[in-house]
C-alpha positions in Angstrom: -2.2 58.4 11.4 -4.8 55.9 10.5 -3.7 56.2 6.9 -0.2 55.5 8.0 -1.3 52.6 10.0 -3.3 51.1 7.0 -0.3 51.8 4.7 2.0 49.9 7.1 -0.1 46.8 6.8 -0.9 46.9 3.1 0.0 43.8 1.1 1.3 43.1 -2.2 -0.6 40.8 -4.5 2.3 40.6 -6.9 4.4 37.7 -6.3 6.1 35.2 -8.8 5.8 31.4 -8.4 9.5 30.9 -8.9 10.9 33.0 -6.0 10.2 31.7 -2.5 6.7 32.2 -1.1 6.0 33.9 2.1 6.9 31.8 5.1 6.3 29.3 6.5 5.4 27.7 3.3 8.2 26.7 0.9 8.0 27.6 -2.8 6.1 25.0 -5.2 9.3 24.3 -6.9 7.8 21.5 -8.8 5.7 24.1 -10.8 8.9 25.9 -12.2 9.4 23.8 -15.2 5.9 24.7 -16.5 5.5 28.4 -15.4 7.4 30.6 -18.0 8.2 34.2 -16.9 6.7 37.1 -18.8 6.7 40.9 -18.0 4.6 41.6 -15.0 2.7 44.7 -14.3 3.5 47.2 -11.5 2.7 45.9 -8.1 -0.8 46.8 -7.0 -1.3 47.4 -3.3 -4.3 47.0 -1.2 -5.1 48.4 2.3 -6.4 45.9 4.8 -8.9 47.2 7.3 -7.9 46.5 10.9 -9.5 43.3 12.2 -10.1 41.9 8.8 -8.3 38.8 7.4 -5.7 39.7 4.8 -6.3 38.6 1.2 -4.2 35.8 -0.3 -0.6 37.3 -0.2 0.6 36.3 -3.8 -0.8 36.3 -7.2 0.9 34.2 -9.9 1.9 36.6 -12.8 2.7 33.7 -15.2 0.5 31.8 -17.4 1.4 28.7 -19.6 -0.3 25.5 -20.3 2.1 22.7 -19.4 4.4 22.0 -22.2 3.5 25.2 -24.0 5.7 28.1 -24.9 3.2 30.9 -24.5 4.7 34.1 -23.4 8.0 32.5 -23.3 11.2 33.7 -25.4 11.7 31.6 -28.5 14.9 30.1 -26.9 12.9 28.4 -24.2 11.0 26.3 -26.7 11.6 22.6 -26.7 14.0 21.9 -29.6 12.4 19.6 -32.1 9.1 19.1 -30.2 10.8 16.4 -28.1 8.5 13.9 -26.2 9.6 14.5 -22.6 8.0 11.2 -21.4 10.4 9.2 -23.7 13.2 10.4 -21.4 11.7 8.7 -18.4 12.5 5.1 -17.4 9.7 2.9 -18.5 8.9 1.7 -15.1 8.8 5.2 -13.6 6.5 6.2 -16.4 4.1 3.4 -16.1 3.9 3.5 -12.2 3.3 7.3 -12.5 0.6 6.8 -14.9 -1.1 4.1 -12.8 -1.2 6.5 -9.8 -2.6 9.2 -11.9 -5.3 6.9 -13.2 -5.9 5.7 -9.5 -6.6 9.3 -8.2 -8.7 10.3 -11.3 -6.2 12.5 -13.1 -5.8 15.1 -10.4 -2.8 14.5 -8.2 -0.2 16.1 -6.1 3.5 14.9 -6.1 2.8 13.2 -2.8 -0.1 11.2 -4.3 2.0 9.8 -7.0 5.1 9.2 -4.8 3.1 7.2 -2.2 0.9 5.3 -4.5 3.8 4.4 -6.9 6.6 4.0 -4.3 8.7 6.6 -6.3 11.2 9.1 -4.9 9.6 12.6 -4.7 12.0 13.8 -7.3 11.1 10.9 -9.7 7.3 11.6 -9.2 7.9 15.2 -9.8 9.9 14.7 -13.0 7.4 12.1 -14.3 4.5 14.4 -13.7 6.2 17.4 -15.4 7.0 15.2 -18.5 3.4 13.7 -18.6 1.9 17.1 -18.3 4.1 18.6 -20.9 3.2 15.9 -23.5 -0.6 15.5 -22.7 -1.7 19.1 -22.3 -2.0 18.7 -18.6 -2.2 21.9 -16.5 -1.3 23.1 -13.1 -3.5 24.2 -10.1 -2.3 26.1 -7.2 -4.1 26.4 -3.9 -4.4 29.3 -1.7 -1.4 27.7 0.5 0.8 27.4 -2.5 0.3 23.7 -3.1 0.7 22.6 -6.7 -1.5 20.0 -8.3 -1.2 18.3 -11.8 -4.4 17.8 -13.6 -4.7 15.6 -16.7 -7.4 15.1 -19.3 -9.3 11.8 -19.4 -7.6 10.9 -22.8 -4.0 11.7 -21.7 -3.0 8.2 -22.4 -4.2 8.3 -25.9 -2.6 11.7 -26.5 0.6 10.4 -25.0 0.5 7.2 -27.2 0.0 9.3 -30.3 3.1 11.3 -29.6 5.5 8.7 -28.2 7.3 6.6 -30.7 8.9 4.6 -27.8 5.5 3.6 -26.4 4.5 2.2 -29.8 7.4 0.1 -30.1 7.7 -1.0 -26.5 5.1 -3.8 -27.0 7.0 -5.3 -29.9 10.4 -5.0 -28.1 8.7 -7.0 -25.0 7.2 -9.5 -27.3 10.6 -9.9 -29.1 12.3 -10.4 -25.6 9.7 -13.0 -24.7 10.2 -14.9 -27.9 14.0 -14.7 -27.6 13.9 -15.9 -23.9 11.6 -18.9 -25.1 14.1 -19.7 -27.9 16.9 -19.9 -25.6 15.2 -22.2 -23.1 14.1 -24.4 -26.0 17.5 -24.3 -27.7 19.2 -25.5 -24.4 16.8 -28.4 -24.0 17.0 -29.3 -27.9 20.9 -29.2 -27.4 20.5 -32.2 -25.0 18.6 -34.3 -27.5 21.0 -33.4 -30.3 24.1 -34.2 -27.9 22.7 -37.6 -27.2 21.9 -38.4 -30.9 25.3 -37.2 -32.0 27.4 -39.0 -29.2 25.6 -42.4 -29.5 25.6 -42.4 -33.3 29.2 -41.6 -33.3 29.9 -44.4 -30.9 28.0 -46.7 -33.0 30.0 -45.5 -36.1 33.4 -46.1 -34.5 32.3 -49.6 -33.3 31.1 -50.4 -36.7 34.2 -49.2 -38.6 36.4 -51.1 -36.3 35.0 -54.6 -37.2 35.5 -56.4 -40.5 33.0 -59.2 -39.7 29.8 -58.6 -41.8 27.5 -60.6 -39.5 28.8 -58.7 -36.5 28.4 -55.6 -38.4 24.8 -56.4 -39.2 24.2 -57.1 -35.6 25.7 -53.9 -34.7 23.6 -51.9 -37.1 20.5 -53.6 -35.6 21.9 -52.7 -32.2 22.4 -49.2 -33.5 18.8 -48.9 -34.6 17.7 -50.1 -31.1 20.2 -47.8 -29.4 18.9 -44.6 -31.0 15.2 -45.3 -30.8 14.9 -43.8 -27.4 16.6 -40.6 -28.3 14.6 -40.3 -31.5 11.5 -40.7 -29.6 12.3 -37.6 -27.8 11.1 -35.6 -30.7 7.4 -36.3 -29.8 7.3 -32.6 -28.8 7.4 -31.8 -32.5 4.0 -33.3 -32.8 1.6 -30.9 -34.6 -0.9 -30.9 -31.7 1.9 -30.5 -29.2 1.2 -26.8 -28.2 -2.5 -27.3 -28.1 -2.0 -30.3 -25.7 0.4 -28.4 -23.6 -1.9 -25.6 -23.1 -4.3 -28.2 -21.5 -1.5 -29.8 -19.5 0.4 -26.6 -18.6 -0.9 -26.5 -14.9 0.5 -30.0 -14.3 4.0 -28.9 -15.3 6.0 -27.4 -18.1 7.0 -29.1 -21.5 10.0 -31.3 -21.5 12.2 -29.1 -23.4 11.6 -26.2 -21.1 12.1 -28.4 -18.1 15.6 -29.0 -19.3 16.5 -25.3 -19.0 14.5 -25.0 -15.6 16.5 -28.0 -14.3 19.9 -26.5 -15.0 19.3 -22.7 -14.7 16.2 -22.5 -12.6 13.1 -20.2 -13.4 14.2 -16.6 -12.4 13.9 -14.6 -9.3 10.6 -15.3 -7.5 10.9 -11.8 -5.9 11.2 -9.9 -9.0 9.6 -6.5 -8.3 10.0 -6.7 -4.6 11.6 -3.3 -4.2 8.8 -1.8 -6.2 6.3 -3.5 -4.0 8.2 -2.6 -0.8 8.0 1.2 -1.6 4.5 1.0 -2.6 3.5 -0.5 0.8 5.5 2.0 2.6 4.3 5.0 0.8 0.7 4.0 0.9 1.1 3.1 4.8 2.6 6.6 5.5 0.0 8.5 3.4 -3.1 6.6 5.0 -1.6 7.4 8.5 -1.5 11.1 8.0 2.0 11.4 7.1 3.4 10.8 10.7 4.5 7.3 11.7 6.9 5.7 14.1 9.9 3.6 13.2 8.2 0.4 14.5 5.5 0.9 12.0 7.8 0.8 9.1 10.0 -2.0 10.3 7.7 -4.8 9.0 8.4 -3.4 5.4 12.1 -3.2 5.7 15.1 -5.5 6.3 15.5 -5.2 10.0 17.0 -7.5 12.8 14.6 -9.5 15.0 13.3 -7.5 18.0 15.7 -7.7 20.9 17.2 -5.5 23.7 20.3 -4.6 21.5 18.1 -3.5 18.5 15.3 -1.8 20.5 16.8 1.7 20.2 18.3 1.3 16.8 16.1 3.1 14.3 18.8 3.6 11.5 16.9 1.4 9.2 14.5 4.3 8.7 17.0 6.5 6.9 16.3 5.3 3.4 12.5 5.9 3.9 13.5 9.5 5.1 15.4 10.1 1.9 13.1 8.7 -0.5 10.1 10.6 0.7 11.8 13.6 2.3 10.8 13.0 5.8 12.3 14.4 9.1 12.2 13.4 12.7 10.1 15.2 15.3 10.0 14.7 19.0 6.6 14.7 20.7 5.9 15.9 24.4 6.7 12.5 25.9 10.2 12.4 24.2 9.3 9.8 21.6 10.8 10.2 18.1 8.2 10.4 15.3 8.7 10.7 11.6 6.8 13.3 9.6 6.5 13.3 5.8 5.0 16.7 4.8 4.7 15.8 1.0 2.7 12.8 1.8 0.1 14.7 3.9 -1.3 16.7 1.1 -3.5 14.9 -1.4 -5.8 16.0 -4.3 -8.1 12.9 -3.6 -10.2 11.6 -0.8 -9.8 8.1 -2.1 -7.3 7.1 0.7 -10.1 7.5 3.2 -9.8 8.8 6.8 -6.6 8.5 8.9 -6.5 5.4 10.8 -6.9 6.3 14.4 -6.7 3.0 16.0 -3.7 0.8 16.9 -3.2 -2.8 18.0 -5.7 -5.6 17.6 -8.6 -3.1 16.9 -6.7 -1.6 13.9 -6.0 -5.1 12.6 -9.7 -6.0 12.8 -10.6 -2.9 10.9 -8.1 -3.3 8.2 -7.6 -7.0 8.0 -7.1 -6.9 4.2 -4.0 -4.8 4.5 -0.7 -6.7 4.4 0.9 -6.4 7.8 4.5 -7.2 6.6 6.5 -7.5 3.3 7.1 -11.3 2.7 9.7 -12.6 0.4 9.0 -15.7 -1.5 11.6 -18.7 -1.3 13.5 -19.7 -4.5 12.6 -23.0 -5.9 15.1 -25.3 -7.7 12.9 -25.9 -10.7 9.1 -25.4 -11.3 9.3 -28.7 -13.3 7.3 -31.5 -11.5 9.1 -34.6 -10.2 8.6 -36.9 -13.1 10.0 -34.1 -15.6 13.0 -33.6 -13.4 13.6 -37.2 -13.2 13.5 -37.5 -16.9 15.9 -34.6 -17.5 18.5 -36.0 -15.0 18.2 -39.4 -16.5 18.9 -38.1 -20.0 21.6 -35.8 -18.7 23.3 -38.8 -17.1 22.8 -40.8 -20.3 24.5 -37.9 -22.2 27.5 -37.6 -19.7 28.1 -41.4 -19.8 28.1 -41.3 -23.7 30.5 -38.4 -23.8 32.9 -40.4 -21.5 32.6 -43.5 -23.6 33.2 -41.4 -26.8 36.2 -39.8 -25.4 37.8 -43.1 -24.8 37.0 -44.4 -28.2 38.5 -41.4 -29.9 41.7 -41.9 -27.9 42.0 -45.5 -29.0 41.5 -44.8 -32.7 44.7 -45.2 -34.7 43.3 -44.1 -38.2 42.6 -40.5 -38.9 38.6 -40.5 -38.8 36.4 -38.9 -41.4 32.9 -37.9 -42.0 30.6 -38.0 -38.9 33.5 -39.2 -36.6 35.6 -36.3 -37.7 32.8 -33.9 -37.1 32.1 -35.4 -33.7 35.8 -35.2 -32.6 36.0 -31.6 -33.5 32.9 -30.8 -31.4 34.1 -33.1 -28.5 35.3 -30.3 -26.3 31.9 -28.6 -26.5 30.1 -31.8 -25.9 32.4 -32.2 -22.8 31.6 -28.7 -21.5 27.9 -29.1 -22.0 27.6 -32.5 -20.2 29.7 -31.4 -17.5 28.0 -28.2 -16.9 24.6 -30.0 -17.1 25.1 -31.2 -13.6 27.9 -28.7 -12.2 25.5 -25.7 -12.6 22.5 -27.2 -10.8 24.8 -28.6 -8.1 26.1 -25.1 -7.4 22.7 -23.6 -7.6 21.5 -26.2 -4.9 24.0 -25.2 -2.4 23.4 -21.4 -3.1 19.7 -21.8 -2.9 20.0 -23.4 0.5 21.9 -20.2 1.9 19.5 -17.9 0.1 16.4 -19.4 1.3 17.8 -19.5 4.9 18.5 -15.8 4.7 14.9 -15.1 3.4 13.4 -17.2 6.2 15.2 -15.2 8.7 14.1 -11.8 7.3 10.5 -12.9 6.8 10.5 -14.1 10.5 12.1 -10.7 11.8 9.6 -8.7 9.9 6.6 -10.8 11.1 7.8 -10.5 14.7 8.0 -6.7 14.2 4.3 -6.8 12.7 3.2 -8.9 15.6 4.5 -6.2 18.1 2.2 -3.8 16.5 -0.9 -6.0 16.9 -0.3 -6.4 20.6 1.8 -3.3 21.6 3.0 -2.8 25.1 2.1 0.4 27.0 5.2 2.4 25.8 4.7 1.5 22.1 0.8 2.3 22.4 1.6 5.7 23.7 4.0 6.2 20.9 1.6 5.2 18.2 -1.3 7.2 19.7 1.0 10.2 19.8 1.8 9.8 16.1 -2.0 9.5 15.3 -2.5 12.8 17.2 0.2 14.5 15.2 -1.1 13.2 11.9 -2.4 15.7 9.4 -4.1 14.9 6.1 -4.9 17.9 3.8 -7.3 17.2 0.9 -7.0 20.1 -1.6 -10.4 20.7 -3.1 -11.3 22.6 -6.2 -12.6 25.4 -3.9 -9.0 25.9 -2.6 -7.6 26.6 -6.0 -6.7 30.2 -6.6 -4.8 29.9 -9.8 -4.7 27.5 -12.8 -2.5 27.3 -15.9 -5.6 26.1 -17.7 -7.0 29.5 -18.0 -5.8 32.3 -20.2 -3.7 35.2 -18.6 -6.2 37.9 -19.4 -9.2 35.8 -18.0 -7.2 35.2 -14.8 -6.3 39.0 -14.6 -9.9 39.9 -15.0 -10.8 37.5 -12.0 -8.0 39.0 -9.8 -9.4 42.6 -10.6 -12.9 41.6 -9.8 -11.7 40.1 -6.6 -9.9 43.3 -5.8 -13.0 45.4 -6.5 -15.0 43.4 -4.1 -12.4 43.4 -1.5 -12.3 47.2 -1.8 -16.1 47.3 -1.2 -15.7 45.2 1.9 -12.9 47.4 3.0 -15.0 50.7 2.7 -18.0 49.3 4.7 
């Protein structure tokens, strides 16, 4: 009968990683891409003495270094030795690598997702690709958690394989040069337009008079008229770039300021979404994976606090989707949000869970950004004198185009030479002169509305952050409940029971040795 009881509680050590793990843990699906199935031995059963803790209830029967095809059918080999990382978006790859470096090369998916602000699926795919290309390997803890471990020189290995990473700096440099040429070309076009317009006006006036003295006076007038435009070529001075490097902090060069006046200087909040999700991911992780909606509101686009919006927590849905969180209700009926994947980490760098709320928390972590702040758009980064010069030259060009149009209409003889050339380009000159002021005027009205919306969003987020600094009794209890439910599991090397770094035979030997020792303990 005792034998029957022992047999009834016997446990199997044979369990693959790909099928579901024993409840309540879910299978480490992120390991599936690296673990290649091979024929497994017959299940080995051990008896567990009553009163003793059972041994680990599974044993991986698969071994393959990440990216390797050891033990796999030939059909599973990557065709052509493709570089998996080249299939990732550049920003996802770079953010994942930055997170790997931050945690010292040993990470969980939650570490990378929280640090880089990536979706869990993106973080998983990035880690799989990086491990496949850099001889990284997997470690599995006794709870079934999967870690990705990378060699110290993984960046060097990846750069040696990836053609895309080699040419990206050249492409980026070409883009910078191209963008600069566009800016310079637009500013140069203003000078060229002024020269062409006023030179053509002088030519028309000169050809319409038969008086030599008057023609001479007009030639002298022509020389005095174009002296200002020709002086605009001072920027071609051989020492121009050296001087501008010294004067850069006082403004941009004149040619660049023309483009800046018309089109602006780009989005000042470029990369805001990346920053937003990084702040949210790191906040959740540092607070043990359990937070309230009020804590994440300062990082999201939310309405100002009011009675109508007090119970509306729909803004939390994008966070739940990105980091695979779910709501939980505490004993007091408060809704909290748990993110299991961000509760497990391979590094203790993140520090202890923040146990305090309100002003005390603010004093302890004063360096932490309390809310996401958007930057307002500026009309132009050019200084006042540069903008005044650009506007003046634009007005001079527009006035000249209008005069030239009237003169061309009054001509009775078919023009030739320079006048004919200017007449053919006149529609383009009109478009350039008109858009020179139409585009900035439209931008000015648009920026007023855009900046007004930015101010409202910043104010709403700041008010939400202020509520956390001085929470009322209800919110304080909710925050403390979230801290009580927080859980942060640091997976240490001692927790690892399986790694793809070792050979299959070596791990088989370790398992058999463990079984032998367990039998000795059982027989005592």
